[in-house]
C-alpha positions as CSV (number, residue, x, y, z in Angstrom):
1,X,0.0,0.0,0.0
2,X,1.2,3.5,-0.8
3,X,2.1,5.7,2.2
4,X,-0.3,8.6,2.7
5,X,1.2,12.1,2.4
6,X,1.8,14.0,5.6
7,X,0.7,17.6,5.8
8,X,1.9,20.3,8.3
9,X,-0.7,23.0,9.3
10,X,1.0,26.3,10.2
11,X,-1.7,28.4,11.9
12,X,-2.1,31.8,13.5
13,X,-5.2,30.9,15.5
14,X,-7.4,27.8,15.6
15,X,-10.9,28.4,17.1
16,X,-14.5,27.7,16.0
17,X,-15.2,29.2,12.5
18,X,-11.7,30.4,12.0
19,X,-10.0,29.7,8.7
20,X,-8.0,27.0,10.4
21,X,-11.3,25.4,11.5
22,X,-13.0,25.5,8.2
23,X,-9.9,24.1,6.4
24,X,-7.9,22.0,8.8
25,X,-10.9,20.4,10.5
26,X,-12.1,19.2,7.1
27,X,-8.7,17.5,6.6
28,X,-9.3,15.7,9.9
29,X,-13.0,14.9,9.6
30,X,-13.9,15.0,5.9
31,X,-15.1,17.4,3.3
32,X,-18.9,18.1,3.1
33,X,-19.9,18.5,-0.6
34,X,-23.0,18.3,-2.8
35,X,-22.1,14.6,-3.3
36,X,-21.9,13.9,0.5
37,X,-18.9,13.7,2.9
38,X,-15.6,12.9,1.1
39,X,-12.8,11.4,3.2
40,X,-9.4,13.0,3.1
41,X,-6.6,11.3,1.2
42,X,-3.8,12.9,3.1
43,X,-3.1,13.2,6.8
44,X,-2.5,16.2,9.0
45,X,0.7,15.1,10.7
46,X,1.7,18.2,12.7
47,X,0.5,21.6,13.7
48,X,2.0,24.9,14.8
49,X,-0.3,27.4,16.4
50,X,1.0,31.0,16.9
51,X,-1.7,32.2,19.3
52,X,-4.1,30.3,21.5
53,X,-7.7,31.7,21.8
54,X,-9.8,31.0,24.9
55,X,-11.9,28.6,22.7
56,X,-8.8,27.0,21.1
57,X,-9.5,23.9,19.1
58,X,-6.0,22.7,18.3
59,X,-5.4,21.0,21.6
60,X,-8.8,19.2,21.4
61,X,-8.2,18.0,17.9
62,X,-4.6,17.1,18.7
63,X,-5.8,14.7,21.3
64,X,-8.7,13.4,19.3
65,X,-6.8,12.7,16.1
66,X,-3.3,12.1,17.4
67,X,-1.8,15.2,15.7
68,X,1.1,16.7,17.7
69,X,1.2,20.5,18.2
70,X,4.8,21.7,18.1
71,X,6.2,24.8,19.7
72,X,7.8,26.2,16.5
73,X,7.3,26.1,12.8
74,X,10.6,24.4,12.3
75,X,9.7,21.6,14.6
76,X,6.2,21.2,13.0
77,X,7.9,20.8,9.6
78,X,10.6,18.5,10.8
79,X,8.3,16.7,13.3
80,X,11.0,17.1,15.9
81,X,13.8,16.0,13.7
82,X,16.4,17.9,11.7
83,X,15.0,17.8,8.1
84,X,11.7,18.4,6.4
85,X,9.5,15.4,7.4
86,X,6.2,16.4,5.7
87,X,4.9,16.3,2.1
88,X,2.9,19.6,2.1
89,X,2.1,22.7,4.1
90,X,-1.1,24.5,4.9
91,X,-0.1,28.1,5.8
92,X,-3.2,29.6,7.4
93,X,-2.3,33.1,8.6
94,X,-5.8,34.4,9.2
95,X,-7.4,35.5,12.5
96,X,-5.6,36.2,15.8
97,X,-4.5,39.2,17.8
98,X,-2.3,41.0,15.3
99,X,-1.8,44.8,14.8
100,X,-3.5,46.9,12.2
101,X,-1.7,49.8,10.4
102,X,-2.9,53.2,9.5
103,X,-4.3,52.0,6.2
104,X,-6.6,49.5,8.0
105,X,-4.6,46.5,6.9
106,X,-4.4,43.6,9.3
107,X,-0.7,42.6,9.7
108,X,-0.8,38.9,9.6
109,X,2.6,37.2,9.7
110,X,2.2,35.2,6.4
111,X,5.6,36.2,5.0
112,X,7.4,35.4,8.2
113,X,5.7,32.0,8.3
114,X,6.7,31.4,4.6
115,X,10.3,32.4,5.4
116,X,10.4,29.7,8.1
117,X,8.8,27.1,5.8
118,X,11.2,27.9,3.0
119,X,14.2,27.9,5.3
120,X,13.5,24.4,6.4
121,X,13.0,23.3,2.8
122,X,16.3,25.0,1.7
123,X,18.4,23.4,4.4
124,X,16.8,20.0,3.9
125,X,17.5,20.1,0.1
126,X,13.8,19.1,-0.6
127,X,10.8,21.2,-1.4
128,X,7.1,20.4,-0.9
129,X,3.8,22.0,-2.0
130,X,2.6,25.0,0.0
131,X,-0.9,26.5,0.2
132,X,-1.2,30.1,1.5
133,X,-4.7,31.0,2.7
134,X,-6.2,34.3,1.2
135,X,-3.9,37.0,-0.1
136,X,-0.2,36.7,0.3
137,X,0.6,39.8,2.3
138,X,-0.4,43.3,3.2
139,X,2.5,44.6,1.1
140,X,3.7,43.9,-2.4
141,X,7.4,43.4,-1.5
142,X,6.6,40.5,0.8
143,X,4.0,39.0,-1.5
144,X,6.5,39.0,-4.5
145,X,9.2,37.5,-2.3
146,X,6.9,34.6,-1.3
147,X,6.3,33.7,-4.9
148,X,9.9,34.2,-6.0
149,X,11.2,32.1,-3.0
150,X,8.8,29.2,-3.7
151,X,9.8,29.3,-7.4
152,X,13.5,29.4,-6.5
153,X,13.1,26.3,-4.3
154,X,10.9,24.4,-6.7
155,X,8.0,24.3,-4.3
156,X,4.6,24.2,-5.9
157,X,2.8,27.2,-4.5
158,X,-0.9,27.9,-4.5
159,X,-2.8,30.7,-2.7
160,X,-6.1,32.5,-2.5
161,X,-9.5,32.2,-0.9
162,X,-12.6,30.0,-1.4
163,X,-14.4,32.6,-3.6
164,X,-13.6,30.9,-7.0
165,X,-15.2,27.7,-5.5
166,X,-18.5,29.3,-4.5
167,X,-21.8,28.1,-6.0
168,X,-22.8,30.5,-8.9
169,X,-26.4,31.3,-9.5
170,X,-27.0,31.2,-12.4
171,X,-23.8,29.3,-13.3
172,X,-21.4,31.5,-15.2
173,X,-17.9,30.9,-16.2
174,X,-16.2,32.5,-19.3
175,X,-14.5,30.4,-21.8
176,X,-10.9,31.3,-22.3
177,X,-10.4,34.2,-24.7
178,X,-13.9,35.5,-24.2
179,X,-14.2,39.1,-25.5
180,X,-15.2,40.7,-22.2
181,X,-15.8,44.4,-22.7
182,X,-16.0,45.5,-19.0
183,X,-16.8,43.8,-15.7
184,X,-17.6,44.4,-12.1
185,X,-17.8,42.5,-8.8
186,X,-20.0,43.5,-5.9
187,X,-19.1,42.8,-2.3
188,X,-19.5,44.1,1.2
189,X,-17.7,44.4,4.6
190,X,-14.2,45.8,5.3
191,X,-12.0,46.9,2.4
192,X,-9.1,44.8,3.6
193,X,-10.8,41.6,4.6
194,X,-13.5,41.5,2.0
195,X,-11.9,43.8,-0.6
196,X,-9.6,40.9,-1.4
197,X,-12.5,38.4,-1.7
198,X,-14.3,40.8,-4.1
199,X,-11.2,41.4,-6.1
200,X,-10.7,37.7,-6.4
201,X,-14.3,37.2,-7.6
202,X,-13.5,39.7,-10.4
203,X,-10.0,38.4,-11.2
204,X,-11.0,34.7,-11.5
205,X,-13.4,35.7,-14.2
206,X,-11.7,38.5,-16.2
207,X,-8.3,36.6,-16.4
208,X,-10.1,34.5,-19.1
209,X,-10.6,37.5,-21.4
210,X,-9.0,37.6,-24.9
211,X,-5.2,37.5,-24.6
212,X,-5.2,36.3,-21.0
213,X,-4.0,38.4,-18.0
214,X,-1.6,41.3,-18.7
215,X,-1.3,43.0,-15.4
216,X,-2.6,46.2,-13.9
217,X,-1.5,49.7,-14.9
218,X,-3.4,51.9,-12.3
219,X,-5.8,51.6,-9.4
220,X,-8.2,54.2,-7.8
221,X,-10.2,53.9,-4.7
222,X,-13.3,56.1,-4.2
223,X,-15.8,56.4,-1.4
224,X,-19.2,58.0,-0.6
225,X,-20.9,60.3,-3.2
226,X,-17.7,60.3,-5.3
227,X,-18.6,56.7,-6.2
228,X,-22.0,57.7,-7.8
229,X,-20.4,60.8,-9.4
230,X,-17.8,58.5,-11.1
231,X,-20.7,56.4,-12.4
232,X,-22.3,59.5,-13.9
233,X,-19.0,60.4,-15.5
234,X,-18.8,57.0,-17.1
235,X,-15.8,55.8,-15.1
236,X,-17.5,52.5,-14.1
237,X,-20.6,50.7,-15.4
238,X,-23.6,51.3,-13.1
239,X,-25.7,49.0,-15.2
240,X,-23.4,46.1,-14.6
241,X,-23.5,46.7,-10.9
242,X,-27.3,46.7,-11.0
243,X,-27.3,43.4,-12.9
244,X,-24.9,41.9,-10.4
245,X,-27.2,43.0,-7.5
246,X,-30.2,41.7,-9.3
247,X,-28.6,38.2,-9.2
248,X,-28.3,38.4,-5.4
249,X,-31.4,37.0,-3.8
250,X,-30.9,38.3,-0.2
251,X,-31.3,42.1,-0.4
252,X,-33.8,44.7,0.5
253,X,-36.3,46.3,-1.9
254,X,-35.1,49.4,-3.7
255,X,-31.9,50.7,-5.4
256,X,-28.5,50.3,-3.9
257,X,-28.2,54.1,-3.5
258,X,-31.2,54.0,-1.1
259,X,-29.4,51.6,1.3
260,X,-25.7,52.2,1.0
261,X,-24.6,55.4,2.9
262,X,-20.9,54.9,2.2
263,X,-20.2,52.9,-0.9
264,X,-16.6,52.1,-1.8
265,X,-15.2,51.5,-5.3
266,X,-11.9,50.2,-6.7
267,X,-11.3,51.1,-10.4
268,X,-8.8,48.7,-11.9
269,X,-7.1,49.7,-15.1
270,X,-5.4,46.8,-16.8
271,X,-2.3,47.1,-18.9
272,X,-4.2,45.9,-22.1
273,X,-6.8,48.7,-21.8
274,X,-9.4,46.6,-20.1
275,X,-11.2,48.1,-17.1
276,X,-12.7,46.3,-14.2
277,X,-14.2,47.5,-10.9
278,X,-15.3,46.2,-7.5
279,X,-18.1,47.9,-5.6
280,X,-18.6,47.5,-1.9
281,X,-22.2,48.0,-0.8
282,X,-22.4,47.8,3.0
283,X,-25.9,48.1,4.1
284,X,-27.4,46.7,0.9
285,X,-25.9,43.3,0.3
286,X,-24.3,40.5,2.3
287,X,-23.4,38.3,-0.6
288,X,-21.1,38.7,-3.6
289,X,-21.9,38.8,-7.3
290,X,-20.3,39.4,-10.7
291,X,-21.4,40.9,-14.0
292,X,-19.8,41.5,-17.3
293,X,-20.6,42.7,-20.8
294,X,-19.7,40.3,-23.6
295,X,-20.5,41.2,-27.2
296,X,-22.9,43.8,-25.9
297,X,-24.8,41.3,-23.7
298,X,-24.9,41.6,-19.9
299,X,-24.1,38.4,-18.0
300,X,-24.5,38.2,-14.2
301,X,-24.2,35.7,-11.4
302,X,-24.4,35.6,-7.6
303,X,-21.4,33.9,-5.9
304,X,-23.3,32.0,-3.3
305,X,-22.1,30.1,-0.2
306,X,-23.9,28.4,2.7
307,X,-22.8,29.6,6.1
308,X,-22.8,26.1,7.6
309,X,-20.8,23.9,7.2
310,X,-18.7,26.3,5.1
311,X,-18.7,23.8,2.3
312,X,-17.2,26.3,-0.1
313,X,-14.0,25.6,1.8
314,X,-14.5,21.9,1.0
315,X,-14.0,22.6,-2.7
316,X,-11.0,24.8,-2.1
317,X,-9.5,22.2,0.3
318,X,-10.1,19.3,-2.1
319,X,-8.3,21.2,-4.8
320,X,-5.4,22.0,-2.4
321,X,-5.3,18.2,-1.6
322,X,-5.0,17.5,-5.4
323,X,-1.9,19.8,-5.4
324,X,-0.4,17.9,-2.4
325,X,-1.0,14.6,-4.3
326,X,0.1,15.7,-7.8
327,X,2.4,18.6,-7.2
328,X,0.4,20.8,-9.6
329,X,-1.5,23.9,-8.3
330,X,-5.1,24.1,-9.3
331,X,-4.6,27.6,-10.8
332,X,-1.8,30.1,-11.2
333,X,-0.5,31.7,-8.0
334,X,-0.1,34.8,-10.1
335,X,-3.8,35.4,-9.7
336,X,-3.4,35.8,-6.0
337,X,-0.2,37.8,-6.4
338,X,-1.9,40.3,-8.7
339,X,-5.0,40.6,-6.5
340,X,-2.7,41.1,-3.5
341,X,-1.0,44.0,-5.2
342,X,-4.2,45.6,-6.4
343,X,-5.7,45.5,-2.9
344,X,-2.6,47.2,-1.5
345,X,-2.7,49.8,-4.2
346,X,-6.4,50.5,-3.6
347,X,-5.8,51.0,0.1
348,X,-2.8,53.3,-0.7
349,X,-5.1,55.3,-3.0
350,X,-7.6,55.6,-0.2
351,X,-5.0,56.6,2.4
352,X,-3.5,59.2,0.1
353,X,-6.8,61.0,-0.6
354,X,-8.5,58.7,-3.2
355,X,-6.0,59.5,-5.9
356,X,-5.3,57.4,-9.0
357,X,-2.1,55.4,-8.5
358,X,-0.1,54.1,-11.3
359,X,1.2,50.5,-10.7
360,X,4.1,49.7,-13.0
361,X,5.1,46.9,-10.5
362,X,1.9,45.0,-11.2
363,X,3.1,43.8,-14.6
364,X,1.9,40.3,-13.7
365,X,1.0,38.5,-16.9
366,X,-0.2,35.0,-17.0
367,X,-2.6,32.6,-18.9
368,X,-5.4,31.2,-17.0
369,X,-5.0,27.4,-16.6
370,X,-6.9,25.1,-14.4
371,X,-6.3,21.7,-12.9
372,X,-9.5,22.0,-11.0
373,X,-11.1,18.6,-10.3
374,X,-13.6,19.6,-7.5
375,X,-16.4,22.0,-8.1
376,X,-20.0,22.5,-6.8
377,X,-22.4,20.5,-8.8
378,X,-25.4,22.9,-8.7
379,X,-26.1,26.6,-8.7
380,X,-27.0,26.3,-5.0
381,X,-26.1,23.6,-2.4
382,X,-28.6,20.8,-2.0
383,X,-28.5,21.2,1.8
384,X,-29.1,17.5,2.6
385,X,-25.5,16.5,1.9
386,X,-24.0,19.5,3.7
387,X,-24.6,18.3,7.2
388,X,-22.5,20.2,9.8
389,X,-20.2,18.2,12.0
390,X,-18.6,19.4,15.3
391,X,-16.8,22.7,15.5
392,X,-17.2,24.5,12.2
């Protein structure tokens, strides 16, 4: 019999409903999907937890599943030895008591974690696949370093959030080289935490336009009435935003302007002349959606997820597992690198007075490819197969 691959989970905080819970717990208990509960094919072999919440789960699951929690990243990766002893790494640097900066960015130590991981691989003379949860860093320098260092070591590297694995209602995915004229993604919540999610909703779709991804030339953040003024000036497509919102089922009656006191907008100018936008509508929606104009036709879809048992993370995690088994990421890490850089530029634009910022460093060009095996099978989850289990 073949030996199951061993995975180290490097975590900031492991408590109920944290990202560690909705990812690592599935690797311990199974993945709820439309087709039922799918058993893991790899094993969580070790954990490192940077901060222990009052309702910490790591010790509970360590005892229940026989997974040791080590006092350092190095020991978790070497399992108490001197060389890399695992076959893959889950880097989950989300949640915990970490500082914020003046731009309202949460300073999670993802790059520091990656430095430790790569240091063990370098001194061991062996690389293993790494998944980084959500965006790579709060700053471009660190994000670029993470990608470059993984490439230098030959470590397959995948990053991002669960947004590309949401149910879509109605189902919408562009074929490669689709002539997308313009596009928008609608979101909600904080600009740092959910601005990334909304940007990734946009990017996983528009990277499939004619010619593939070319990078981003400039980014502008606007807030308040300036958002509506920019729509009147033709700087972003209000009709696409209305179509995206129409696809969202859970929202109040009336127009977005009647409910959203302080909208926020990121205008993303791509290097090939394409223009996209994300619109944050706190007070009006609590779901995400996307709309695009293709050959003059407006196409829109809600990106839908069930809150329990966070099954969208099942599809993300199953595709990460495929990378652990095959060594091939499910999609290019450049998607996450680019959205990381756009988010930082948008928050810089906001902090500097909502100015347009040119971004020559975001010359991240790539062709969308996918090795995605696991996807939702319907436009909305069936419910019966998504039975919650334990702490999620």
